[in-house]
C-alpha positions as CSV (number, residue, x, y, z in Angstrom):
1,G,33.3,62.2,46.0
2,H,29.6,61.1,44.3
3,H,29.1,64.6,42.9
4,Y,32.5,65.2,41.4
5,W,32.1,61.8,39.5
6,S,28.3,62.4,38.3
7,L,29.4,66.1,37.1
8,L,32.2,64.7,35.4
9,M,30.1,62.0,33.6
10,L,27.4,64.5,32.7
11,T,29.9,66.8,31.1
12,A,31.8,64.0,29.1
13,V,28.4,63.1,27.7
14,F,27.7,66.6,27.0
15,G,31.0,67.1,25.3
16,F,30.6,63.6,23.1
17,L,27.0,65.0,22.2
18,I,28.1,68.3,21.3
19,T,30.6,67.3,19.1
20,S,28.0,65.6,16.8
21,G,26.1,68.3,15.8
22,P,28.6,70.2,13.6
23,T,29.6,66.8,12.4
24,V,26.1,65.2,11.4
25,S,24.5,68.7,10.6
26,Y,26.6,69.7,7.4
27,P,26.3,66.3,5.4
28,L,22.8,66.0,6.2
29,I,22.0,69.9,5.0
30,V,23.8,68.3,2.0
31,D,21.9,65.1,1.7
32,L,18.5,67.1,2.2
33,M,18.9,69.8,0.6
34,G,21.6,69.2,-2.2
35,I,24.7,71.2,-2.7
36,K,23.1,74.3,-4.3
37,K,20.9,74.9,-1.3
38,L,23.9,75.0,1.4
39,N,24.3,78.7,1.6
40,P,21.1,79.4,2.4
41,A,20.2,76.3,4.5
42,L,23.3,77.0,6.8
43,G,22.2,80.8,7.3
44,I,18.8,79.4,8.6
45,L,20.8,76.8,10.5
46,I,23.5,79.6,11.7
47,F,20.4,82.0,12.8
48,V,18.5,79.0,15.0
49,R,21.7,78.1,16.7
50,G,22.1,81.7,17.2
51,M,18.4,82.0,18.9
52,A,19.3,79.2,20.7
53,A,22.3,80.8,22.3
54,L,20.4,83.9,23.1
55,F,17.1,82.4,24.8
56,G,19.2,79.6,26.2
57,L,20.8,81.9,28.9
58,S,17.7,83.3,29.8
59,A,16.1,79.8,30.3
60,A,19.0,78.5,32.1
61,G,18.3,81.4,34.4
62,F,14.5,81.2,34.5
63,I,15.1,77.4,35.6
64,L,17.8,78.1,38.1
65,R,15.8,80.6,39.8
66,N,12.5,79.3,39.9
67,I,12.2,75.3,39.0
68,S,15.3,74.0,41.4
69,P,18.5,75.9,42.5
70,H,20.6,73.2,42.0
71,T,23.1,73.8,39.1
72,T,23.7,69.8,38.4
73,F,20.1,70.1,37.3
74,H,20.9,72.0,34.2
75,F,23.4,69.1,33.2
76,Y,21.0,66.8,33.1
77,I,18.7,68.7,30.9
78,A,21.4,69.8,28.7
79,S,22.4,66.3,28.2
80,F,18.8,65.0,27.8
81,L,18.4,67.8,25.1
82,F,21.6,67.0,23.3
83,G,20.8,63.5,23.3
84,V,17.5,64.0,21.8
85,S,19.0,66.3,19.0
86,T,21.7,63.4,18.3
87,F,19.1,61.0,17.9
88,L,16.9,62.9,15.6
89,Q,20.0,64.1,13.5
90,T,21.0,60.5,12.9
91,L,17.5,59.2,12.4
92,I,16.8,61.8,9.9
93,L,20.5,61.0,8.3
94,C,19.6,57.5,8.0
95,H,16.0,57.9,6.5
96,S,17.3,60.2,4.0
97,R,20.0,57.7,2.8
98,M,17.5,55.2,2.8
99,V,15.2,57.0,0.7
100,R,17.9,58.1,-1.7
101,S,19.2,54.8,-2.2
102,R,16.2,53.5,-3.8
103,S,16.2,56.1,-6.3
104,P,17.8,54.9,-9.4
105,G,21.3,56.2,-10.3
106,Y,22.1,56.9,-6.6
107,T,25.1,55.5,-4.8
108,V,25.3,55.3,-0.8
109,L,28.6,56.6,0.3
């Protein structure tokens, strides 16, 4: 009963936060780097995401074996890290738009 609802809630938070990554990252890259540097910036982003996918499974196995044998602990870690990532991306996007709105000839969308 109780574990099902907390697992369902964490899964919903995980799904909600994971959708913000691709949605926010591409406009953020264009705002920060400009459209001319979009291709190399996306290459770096895809490389970093690939490294996270490669090492993430090893880290999950390490945590499961050495730190906590309960699988729900992984959901707590993932939800926390995705929340931090979402917060940082939103903060960077807002800061970038605020700085650019102060420059002459720039309009905020």
